[in-house]
N, C-alpha and C positions, 0 to 999 in steps of 0.2 A: 284581400284575403291572404292568408299565410302561404308563402312559397319560399323556397330556398335554392341557392345555386352554390355549388362547390367548385374550387379550382385547386390545382396543385398535383404533384406526382409523389409516388411512394418515397423516393430518395431525394426529392428536391428540397429546397430551402424550407418550405412550409406548406401547409394546407390553409385555405381560406374559405370561409363560408359566409354568405350574405343572406340574411333572413329578412324578407320583406313582408309587410302587412301586420306587424305586431302593433297592438294598441299602445297608447301612451300610458305610463304609470305602472308597468309591470316590473316588479322588483327582480333584478337579475344581478348575480355576482359571479366572478371568476370561480369561486369555490363551488358554487352549485353546479356549474357546467363541468368543472374538473371532477367532481364526485361521479358524475355519469360516465365520463371518459375513463375513469379508473375501473368502473364496472365492466367496461368493454374489454379490458385487458385480463379479466378473470378467466379461469378455466384450466383444469388439468389437461395436459396434452398440447398446450401452447408452446411455440418455439422460443428460442433464446432471445429473440428481439423483444419479447414482452417483458423480459427481466430488466432491460436497460432503457427501454423506450419510455420516455417521460413526456407527457403532453404539456408543453409550455404554452399556456393560453394568454392571449392579449385581446381585450375588447377594444377594437379600433374605432368604432363609431356607433352611434345609435343609443348610447347609454350615458346618462349624466347623473352622478351621485347615486348610483345604484338603481336607477329607474329608466325604463325605456322612454324615448322621446316621441315615438310614433313614426320615426324615420327608419330607414333600413339599418339593421343591426349587423355589424361586420366583426367577425371573429377570426383571429389568426392562431393556428396551432403550429408552433415551430417544430422542426424535425431535429431531434437531438443528435441523430447520426450525422447530419450535415456538419455539425460543429466538430465532431470527433474525427471525421475521416476526410482526408484530402481526396480520396478516390472519388467521392461523390461530387466534390467541387468541380472536378474535371469532367466526370462522366455525365453530370446533369447540368452543366453550365449552360445558361441561356445565350452566351456569346457565340459568334460564329466559330465553327471548328468541326471536328469529327471524333468518333470513338476509336480507341485502339483495340477494343474487344467487342466486336459486333456479335450478337446472339442470332445464330442462323439455324438452330434446331428447335423449332416451335414445339411447345408442350401441348399434347392432346388434352382437351378439356378446358383449355384456356382461350383467351381472346387472341393469342399470339398470331396464328396463321391467318385467320379471317381478317384481323385488323391490319396485318401487313398487306394483304391483298386489297382490302378496301381503300386504304390510304396511300398505297404505293411505297411502303417502307421496306428497306432491306434488313433492318435491325429490329428484332422483336422487342427490344427495350423501349422503342418508341411507342409501343402498344402497352406492354405490361406495366409500365410505371403508372399509367393512369387507370388501367383496368384493375390494379391491385386493390385488395380489400382494405388497405391503409386509408383509402378514401372514406371509408365508413366512420373514421374518427370525426371528420367534418360533419357527417350526417348526425352523429350522436350529439354533437354540440348543438345543432339546430333542434334536434328532438328534445334536448334538455329544456330548451326555452319553451317549446310547445307543451311539454308536460307542466311547466310552471303556469302557463296560461290555463290549461285544462283544470289544474288544481283549484282554480277559483270557482269552478263549477262543481267541485266535489268529485271529479273524475280521477281515478288512480289506475295506472297501467304497470303491469309487471309481466315477467315471463318465467318459464321453467322448462327444463329439458325433459321430454317424455320418451325419447328414444335416442340411443347412441350406439351405432352399429346394430348388433343383434339384441342388445339389452334394452328392455322397454318397461315403462310403467304399466300396470294393469289398467284395462279400460275403465274400471270403476274406481281408480285411485283418487285420493283426495287432491283438491286443488288448493294452492296457497292463497291466502287472503292478503289484502294490501299490507297489513301490519306484520306479515311474515316474510317480507321481501329480504330482510337481512338473513333469515335462515336459509333462503334459497341461495343467496350470494355467498354464504359461508360454505356451501357444499362445493367440493372440488370440481364437480361437473354441473353445478347449478341445478341439481335435481332435488325436488321436494320429498321424494320417496326414498327413505334410507336404504331399504332393501334393493331397490333398483339402482341406487347410487353405487353400491358395492359391485354389482354386475357390470355397470358402465365403466368403473375404474379398471376392472379386469380386462374389459374389451380394449381400453386405451393402452394398457400395458402390453397386451399381446400384439397389437398393431404396431406399437413403437419398437418392440423387439424385432419385428419383421421389416422395419423401415417403411411401413405402409401407413395408410390414412383411413379415417372413419368419417362417415356422414351421420345424419340423425335428424330428429324432428324436435322443434320447440313449439310451445304453446304460449301465445300472448293473450292475456286477460285484461279487459278494461272494465273496471267496476264504476258504478255511479253514472253511467252514460245517460244523457237525457233522451227522451223520445223525440223523433223527428229529424235526425241528421240524415242527409242524403235525400233521394227522391226517386219515385217510380216513373216520373214523367219523361225522362230522357235516359238513353243508354249510358251516357257519360256522367250522369249524376248519381247513379246507384252506388250506395255506400260499400256494398260488398265488392263491386267491381273496382272501385277506387282502392280499397284495401288490398285486393289481390294484386293489382298492378304495382302498388308501392312496395309490398313485401317481396314480390317476385323480382324486383329490380336489385335486390341485395345479391352481391357476388356469391355464386355457387348455389343459390336457392333455385330449385327446379320444380317445386310444387307448392301450392297454397290451398288450404282447406278452411272454409268458414263453418264453424260448428262441427257437426258430425256428418259432413257431406258424403264421404265415401262409404261410411257405414249405412247411412240412410239410402244410398243408391241401391243397396241390395235388399231393402225392405219393401213391404207392401205399403200403399198409401195410408191405410188405416193405422199404421204403426210408425209413421214417418214424420209426424208434425206435432207441434207443441200446443196442447190444449190451453184455451184461454179461460180464465176465471176472474170474477170481480172480487177484489180484496177490500172488504168493507172497512177494515181498520186503517188501511193505507189510502183508501179512497182512490184506487187506481186499478187498472187491468193488469193481471199477471199471467205469465206463461208458467205452466207447472213442470216444464222440462226445458232443456236448452239445445235441442237438436239443430235448430236453425242458427244457433250461435249469436243471437242478439240482433238479427236483421230479418225483416220480411219485406219483400218487394223492393229491396234496395234502400230501406229506411230503418234506422235504429228503433228498437222497440222499448228501450229503457231497461232491458234485461242485460245480464252479463254478456259482453262481447267476447267471442272466442275465435281466435285466428291461429292456425297452425302453419308452420313453414318447414318444408323438407329440404335439407341441405345435402348435396352430393358429397362423397368423399373428395378431399382436396386432390387435385391432379398433379401437384408438385410433391414428389416423394423423396424421402431421405435416402432411398436406394433407387435411383432412376432406372426404371425398367420399361417405361412406356415407349413403344416404338414410334418413331417419327422419321422425317426426311430432312436432310440438310438442304436448305433452300438455295445454296450456292452450287453444291456438287450434285444434288439430287440423289445422293446415296443414302441408304437406310442407316439410321443411327438411333440412339436413345436421347430423350429430351434432356436438356440441361437442368441443373439443380439451382434453385434459389433457396434461401432460408425458408423453412416451412414449419407448419404445425402438424402434429398427428391428427388433431381435430380442432376445428374452430366453432363447433356447434354451440358450446356454452356462451361464447362471445356473440355469436350471431343472434342469440335471443335478445341481447341488449340492443342490437341494431334493429331487430324486428320491432321492438318496443318503440324505437325512434320513428320508424316509418308509420306505424299505427298512430302514434301520437300526432304526427304532422298532419295526416289525413283527417283525424278527428278534430284537431284544432281548426283546420281550414274549414271543415263543414260546419263546425259550431259558429265560426265567424260568419259564414254565409247565412246561417239561420238567424243568428241573433244580432249581428252587426255591432257597431260601436267604435268610436275613435279612441275611447279610453277604457281601461280595465273596469272601472266602476260602471260605465255605461253598458259594457258587454255583459257584466254580471246582472245588472238591473233588468236588462232586456230578457235574459234567460229566465230570471225569476218571474217576470211578468208573463212570459209564455207558459211557464209551469203552472202559475196560478189560474190561468184562464184556459188551460188545456181543454179543448172542446170534448164533450161527451157525445158520441154519435147518436145517443138516444134523444138528445135535446137539440141537435143541430138542425137547421132548416132543411127541408127536403128539396131536392133539385127538381 
């Protein structure tokens, strides 16, 4: 089954991701992965690094003549800064040595201090280089491949920003369809609602003028998902639990919602669930609303999957004002400044798509199996054709 492992630091030579469990015969190109990585760099309010950061991809192994071999897929993403700056050659050298500029004023809201304490480091850079959201470039590369695999089942995943600071889409706002993803990506803040987009842009401009940062919420949508991914029989097989853990692992994400969970929590039970009807034309069961977000009992229902992720405002500010303590002198000071964004919420949506795609691809493989793409697709089709009707299933 699909899993991936990333390695590398923010200002190191490169990031590397190894994707294990892909079936043989999946068409994969550098251009397809590069297109997803380019989407990660989108968004009004990103810092200057996004203007010169170019993701130089190399497929190291697992692909021959544009098709996967069934062996682990290895991808390298070179760091363009490494080539341009001698500073990082010395600062991030793997050779024995020491830094001339240790960082000893850990930033509140980052992994700096907790990581220094846990691993016995005296320099926060030993922590922040790996904790950096630059690592998500490797995740997106893995997610791009997961999306390609899911595409063979007719599954399409996209995201859009529904809140940025105080500006938000109305609760009954329209959701983008798969063929509208370009329209979302063309928005400076990746918002599908044009009126909310204007308010979001104003929020970003105001925060930038103050040297501050903004958080927000993205909504990930998975269309065409089959019934039966995940399971109710074990706590660690529940699809919604797997999705929550995966999305919550994204840097600066502090909350995950499946469907309308937080709204439903304030309702009575009679108004909190999705009615089930038989669709004669489609010969299947349908839910007439999406409050549950496409899962029931930890299993996909075949309806639209809805996952929301809440990202906190970034803790690195362009005008450092967050109080901290120098770990050497123990004197009060303000946190140091690294290059930062006013907001990374639009880009986080692309990363959230990645994590959702990886979970769904893994669970689809668990359900349908197959050593080749053709076998995987055939098994899924066979399941769909024989999907049992509870009315005709043998009684226990």
